[in-house]
N, C-alpha and C positions, 0 to 999 in steps of 0.2 A: 565457364564456357565463354568463348570470345563472341563479341558482337561483330557481325560481318554482313556483307550484301548477300541477299538470297531472294528467290522468287516467292511472291505471294499471289495467290489466286483468289479472286473475288467470285465466290461460288454463285452469287446472285447474277453476275454478268456472264459467267461461263455457259455456253450453249452446247458444249460437248462436241464441237466440230472436229476436233483432233488436229487442227492446223499447227498447234504448238509441238505436238509429239515428235514428228520427224526432225524438227529443228533443234531439239535438245540432244546433242551428241553424247551426253552422258547417260541417257535413258532414265533421267530423274523424274520425268512426267509420264503419267499413265491416265487413261480414262477409267474411272471407278464410279459406278452408279450413274453413268451419263455425264460426269463432270471431270475436268482435268484435275489431277491431284499431284502434288509433290510427294513422291512415295518415300523418299528418305532425304533428310537435310544434307547428309554428307556426300550425296551424289550430285548436288547442285553446285556448280562453280560460281554462280552469282553473276555471270557475265551477260545474261539476258538474250541469248541468241533466239529464244522463243518469243520474245516480246513483240516484235514487228509482224508476226504471223497471226496474231489474235485479232479477229475481226470485231470483237466486242470490247476490247480493252480490259479484259479480265485479269491480265497478267501485269505485274509491276515488280520492280526491285525495291526491297525495303532493307533497312538495317535492323537486325534483331539478333538475340543470342541464338547461336546455332553451332553445332560441331563444325570443325574445320572441313573444307572440301577434301575428300580423300580419293586421290587418283587411283590407288590400288583397289579401293572398293568399287570404283567405276569399272575398272578392267574386269574384276570378278563378276560384277553385275552383268556387263555386256557379254562376258563369256557364258554365263548361264542362259542369257537370251539366245545366244548362238547355238547352244546345244539342245535347246528345246525341240520337241517334235512337232510343234505347232507351226504350220506353214505361214500364217500371218505374222507370227513372231519372228520367223526367219527373215521375212521381208522387212520388218521393222528394224531388226538387227542390222541388215545391210544398209538401210537408210541412215542409221545412226553412226556408222563407221566414218571416221575422218577420211577425207578423200585420198590421203597418201597411203592408207592401209588397204584400199581396194585395188585389186589387180586387174 
């Protein structure tokens, strides 16, 4: 497995504010049990768009072994989010879409 840049979340610092969630265009972050979590390594591009939105500094980029970023997996994941019947998930899906895809 390659060593690459990926998000790490300090659970002790995370207050579950959700500020990072809409800034992850890949949908790799979710709130689980009141804390932000990286739900799948292959969904994280490691670019850190979520970093500047964390008021507690709980997010950082690290280098560690992780599967390669998988754009196809991201598309599938976002597609599942889009087809969900959950209204709040639909709003989240819209927030996660790159600006060029929204009409």
